[in-house]
Every structure is written in structure tokens, then in C-alpha cells.
N, C-alpha and C positions, 0 to 999 in steps of 0.2 A: 535761862529759858530755851536757848537754842540746843542745849544738850537734851532737854526734854523732847524737843521736836524731832532731833536726830533719833532718839529712842523710838518715837511714834513712827517715824519712817521706816525704821528697821522692823518694827513690829508688823506694819503694813506689808512689807516685802515678804516676810517670812510667813504671815498669815495666809497671803494669797498663794504662795508657793505650797504651804501645807494643804490648803484647801483643795488645790488642783491635783496634788499627789493622792490625797484621801479619795477623791472623786474617781481617779484612775484605778485605785485599787478596787473599789466597789464595782467599777465597770468590767474589769477583768474578771472578778468573781461571779458577775451576772452573766458573762458571756458563756459560762460553762452549763447553764441551766438548758434542759431539753427544749427544742424548738416546737412551738405549737403548729397544729395542722396546717394553719394558713401559710406557714413559711416553709413546709416540706417541699422537697424537690428543687429548691433553688440551687443547693449544692449537692453533688454526689459525695460519698464518705471521703474520697481522696481530696476534693476540692475543699470540703469543709475543714479538714485537717490543715490544709494550706492556708485557708482564711484565718484559722485560729493562730497559726504561726505568724502570719503577716501582722495580724492585730497585736499580738503580744510583743513583736519585734519593734513595732511603732511605739508602743507604750513605754518600753524600755528605752528606746532612743529619745522619746520625748522627755523622759525624766532626766536622762543624762544631759540633754541640752538645756533643760529648764534650771537644773542645778547649777550648771556652768554660769548661766546668765545671772542667777541669783547671786552667787559668790562674786561674780564681777562687779554687779551694780552695788551690792552691800559693801564690798571692799572699797569701792571708789567713795562712798558716803563716809565709812568709817576713817578712811585715811585723808579725808578731805580733798580728794582728787579733783572734784568739780570746781572747788574754790581755787585750787592750785591752777588749773587750766585757765580760769578767768584772770587770775593775777598774771599768769605767764603771757597772756594776749594783751594785756594793759599797754606795754611798750610797743606793740606792734601797730596799734591804731587806737586813736581816741574817739573815733566814730562808733556810736553805739550800734548802729545798724550793721556795720561791717563786722564789729566784734562779735554780735550774736550769730551772724552768718558763720564766722570762722569757728566760734564755739560749737555750735550744732554740727557744722561740717566735720570737725575733727572727731567729734563723738560718733557721727554717722560712719565715717570712713574706717575708724578703729573698730567700731562694733561689727561692721560688715566683714572686715578681714579677719576678725576673731571667729566669727561664725561661719566663715566660708568652708572650713573643713567639714562642719556639720551639714551644710547644705549639699556639699560634694558627696559625702558619704550617703546621705539620704537618696540622692538621685542615682548615683552610679554604683552603690552597693545594695541597699534595701530595695528601691524601685526596680533595679536591674535584676535583682535575684528573683523576684517575683513576676518578672516578665512585663512590667508596666513601662519601663523607660525606653524612649527612642531618642533621647537627646544625645547629641555627640558632645565631646569635651569643648570643641570649638564654639558650638551654639550655646553651650552652658555659660562659657565666659562672655560671649557676645551679649546674651541676655543680662548678665550681671552689669556689663559696662553700660548697656542702654538704660538699665533701671537706675544706676548711679546717676548718669547725666540727666535722666528725667527728674529725679529727686532733686538735683542741683537746680535745674531750670524752673520746675513748677513749685517744689517745696521751698526752695531758697527765695523765689520771687514772692510767694505768698507770705513767707516768714519776714521778708524786708518790708512789705507793705504793712503788715501788722505791727511791727516795732515802729515804723515811721508813724503810724496812727497814735500809738502810745506816747511817742515823744512830742507829737503834736498836740494831743489833749488827753491827759490821763483820766480826766473827769468823765468824758463820754467815750473813752476807749472801749469799754466792753460792748456798747451799743453798735459803734461803727464796725469793730472787728467782727461781731456777730453778723452784721449786714454783709461784709466782704465774704465770710466763710460761706454764708447761705448762697450768695450769688455764684460763688466758685462751684459749689455743690451742685447747683441747677445747671450750670453749664457743662460740668463733667457728666452729669446724667444724661444730657441730650447728645453730647458730641463724643463720649468716651469710645464708642465703637468705631467712630469715623477718624478720630485724631490719634488715640493712643494704641489701640488694637493693631492697627497696621504697622506699627513700630516693631512688632513682635511676631505677627501672624499674617498670612495671606488670606483675605476673604474674597470670595468670587460669588457672583450671583448664582442661584440655584438654576441650573439648566432646565429648559422645557422637557417635560416628560411625565411619566405616570405620577411621580412624587409630587411634583409641583402642581400638577393638575388636582391631585387629591387635597393638597394644602389649600389651594386657591378655592376649591369647591367648599371646603369646610369653612373657611374664612367668610365667604360670601353667605352661607347659611347662617352663620353666627353674627353677621352684620358687622364684620370686622374689615376695614379696608387695609390691605397689606400689599405694598409694592415691593418692599425690600426684604427678600429672602436671601441670606448669604450662607455659604458653606466655608467654614474656617479649617485650615489645615492643622488640627489638633494632633494628628498622627505624627507630626514632626517631633513631638516631645514626649507623648505618652499614648498608651492603647486605651486609656479611660475615656468614656463617652460623656457628652454633655450637650446642652442646648440652652439658650438663654434669650431673653427679650430685653432690649435696651431702648433708651430714648424716650422722648416725650413728644405728643402731638405729631406734627408732620415728620418729626425726625426718627420716629420709632422704626425699629427693624428687628427681625427675627434671625438668630444666628444658630446654625446646626453645625456640630462638629462632624467632620467626615467619619470619625469613628462611630458616631451615632447612627449614620446612614448605613454603614457597613454592617452593624451589628443587629439592626432592627428591621422588622417588616414595615411596610407603608402604613398600615393601621396603627402600629405601635408609634411611629414617628408622629403621625397625625394626632394621636392621643396626647403625647408630650407637648406638642405645640398648642392643642386644645387647652391643656393646663396653662401654658404661658400666656395665651390670649385671655384666660379667665382672669390672670392677675391684671391685666389691662382693663378688662371690662369692669372689675371691681375697684379699678383706680388704685391698686395697692402701691404702686411706686410713688404717686402723689401723697397718699396717705402715710407712707413711710417717711417722706420728706417733711410733712406737716408734724408728725409725731416727734421728730428729731428737733424741732425749732425751740420748743421751750426748755429742752435739756441743754442745747448749745447756748441758749441765752443765759441759763444759770451758770454754766461753765465759764463764760466769758465775764460775768459779773464777779463771780468769786475769783477768778484770775486777776481781775482789775483790782480788787482789794489786796490780793497777795503780793502784787508787783511793788507795792508802796512800802512794804516792811523790810527791815534789814535782817529780821530773824531767820526767814528761809535761807538767805545766802550765807549767814553765819553757820546754819546747821549743816551746810554743804561744804564748809571750810573756807568760806569767803569772809569779807570784812564788812561790806556794804551792799545794798540792795542792786541788782543789775537785771534787766529784763530777762536774759537768758537763763542765769542760775536760779532765779526765783520761779521762772516759768517751769524749769525742769523739776524743782522741788514740788510745785503746786501739782503737776501732773501725776507725782508719786502719791501724794497724800489724797488727791482726788480719787484714787482707785477704787475704794469702797463705794463712793457715790456712783462712779462710772459703772460699777458692777451692778447695782440697782437698776440703772437705766438700761443696761444691757439685757438684763433679765427681762424687764418689761418689753423691750424691743423684740426679744426671742419669743415672748408670749404672744405678742401680735402677729409676728412673722409666722409662727406655727398655726395660728388661726386663719391667716391669709391662704396658707398652703391647703388647708381643708377646703376653704372656699373655691380655690382654683380647681382642685380635684372634682369638687361637686359640679362645677361648670362643665368639665369635660364629660363627667358621668351623665349629665342632662342630655347630651347630644349623642348618647348611645356608646360612649367609648370607655365604659367601666372596665370590661375585661381587657381591652388593649392597653389601658392605662396600667392596670394591675400588672399585666405581663411585661410592659416596659420598664416599670419600676423594679420588678424582680430581676430583669436582665441588667439594669444599671447596677444594682446591688452585687450581683453575681460576678460581673465582669470588672468590678472595682474592689472586690473581696471585702465588702462592708461587713461590719459587725451587725449580726441581725437581732441581737438581744442586749442592747445598752442598758444600763442601770437607769431607773426612772430619775433619780437625783442628777446623774450626769446629763441626761436629756434636758432636765429642767434648767441646768446651769449653761449648758454649751450647744444645744441644738437650736438652729434657727428653723429646722423642718421637723415635722413629727416623724417617728420611726416608721419603718416600712410596715410593720405589724399594725401600728395605730391607723395608718393611712389605708391599708387593705380592709381593716374592719369598718372604718368610717365609710369607705366607698360602697361596701357590701350592705351597709345598714339601710 
């Protein structure tokens, strides 16, 4: 039976890889079709040629990276590498929590090191070639170190707690683990910008002036109390612009990238913020969290069942059930279910984006919002004509063309 399970694992890995590559091919083909009139003028001929080169370069690089990781993971399964690692750790400690931490820690560090050349090439060759990268090698390595330490502290702590719960009670593990994950998600939603972002970027309050006055004026008109408007130094790493809304309740804050402020007019910036405030007014963050609850509950229920069987561990090259090996196998075979949930999540997310756009449009920012969206696409060399199937599977936002048509309707 474990041989059949191993075969299923390999089929899932290859099928996921094949689907993504097929979607990428469709996306490349679709990018060649003529642009509709609504998208004319975003790129001049030279810039459009550059965008097409950037897009295809990323597709090729993504295929190379995905192929490498497929061969790495499939090779580990076929060779029984995960079971071997578990056996190798047995003499190190008989503490199940510590052994799980070591198991996933080794896999994380090895995977990170093997993928480091890809990350470096993407940042210092591709992004630099097309004028986006502002990261120095020192900052790149410092970010990697901070990310690793953060994963050890937060990820390791969360993993240790979940394994401890399983050892305490396998019967109610799924329910308690679900509760822990939900609480952790809520805390991160509220405090991410205050606790995590400062480890990587400097956030400063937006200074008094014409922009802050315009933002405050709109917020008052929209009935949105906002005291926390911050500017983040995104230009330290990239020329790409962005803005986002984070937090819940009194912890909410709006964050503007300094690149956004440099590239847009005041009306365009207010339009972007009106869109973000629209998300809050429609309670999209809360709705997203609530939508994830049944999915996460099912995930932990099925994981709890999988942890009790020797079969997953044997399929990975082990001999008996262990939390870490069984969990690893479970998340591989859970991929098709996770994909269905991701599709539903993206469907709701795209709907929420339309609602946030409509909110900004109701306050007279239709033209400014369209203008800002066009600038964001142009400055990031975005693909303007993605294939509908690629959008369906991968986009959490509607395409620029879809958003312009909807705003104008």
C-alpha cells in the first residue's frame, strides 16, 4: 500500500508542475495579442518591448526554478530521503517535539541554501537588468538572515506548540491546533506592521502637508477614522510601488511606499487609499479570515487522521508513524484540496477588489484610480493581457483591463 501512496504523491507533484507549466505557456501566448483601446498608451513601443522581455524572462526563470524544486522533492521521495532523515535523527534525541523541530529545521535550511542562487539571480540579474533592484548584497544577506531567524522563532515556536498538543491529546488535536492557528493568524493580522515590518523596513508617520491633508479630508468624508498613516522605505530594495492597509479595529494603519508617493499625483494616491479604505468599509479582512476558518478546520481534521497511520511514513522511506514525516506527506497529498480552496479564495478576493474599486469610484475617484492602476502596471512592467485560465488559477486581483471596464460601467 505504501508503494501506491508513493505513486500517488509523485502523480500529484508532477500534475501540479504540469498544470502550472501549461498555464504559463497559455499566458505567454496570450500576451502577444493586440491590446484593447482601454490599455493603449500605458507603454510606448520601446517600453512595451521591454515589458514583454521582462515577462518572458520571468516565465523562463520560473520554469527553471520549479523544475529544480520538483526534481529535488520527487528525488527525496523516491530515494526515501525523508525517512532516512527521520532515522538519522533518532539517535540525536528521543524527544518528539525536538526531533520534529530538527527535522523541519534541516529541510528548511537545506532548501533555503539550495534555492539561494535562484533568489540571488532573480534579484541581482533579472530585477537589476530591468532597473528594479535597489538591494545591495549586504542587505540581501541581512534580509535572508532575519527571515531565517524569524522562521526559527515564530515557525519553530508554533510547530513546537502544535506537536505538543498532538502528544497531549491526539483525539482533540485537530480542534485545539485549529484554535491555535486561528489565534496566531488574528494576532499577526493586527500586529504584523508593528512587529514584523520594522525588522526589515523603516516606517515613518506621513508628514503634515498637502498629501496628508488630502488623505485626512477624504477619510473624514468617507467616515473613516485614520490616525496612523505611514511611509515605508520600499525604495531601499526596489523601484516598484505599493500601498496597503493592515490591522484590525484600533490597530488599523495605512502604509504608503515612498516609491508610490514619488511616482503619483496627490489625487492618484488618495484614489489608491480610497480603494484600501473600501476594503475596510466592506470588512474584507474580516471576511477573508472567516472564509479561511472552515478550510483550516478541515485541514487539521484530516491531518489528525493522517498522523495516526504508519502508511505515510513508509511512503516517505520511514518505518513507523512520526508527526513530522506524516505531516510532510499529508501536506503533499493535500495539494489538490488546497488548490480548490485557493481558487475559491481568489474568486472572493477578486470580487472584493471590484467592491473596493467601486467604493473609490463613488467618491469621484474613478479617473484617478484608473490612472493610478495604469501607472502601477507601467512602472512594474506588468503583463497587460494574461490568459483567462491563468487569471482564474493564480490572480487574487482582477486584471487591469477587467478593473478599468468595471469602473467605467
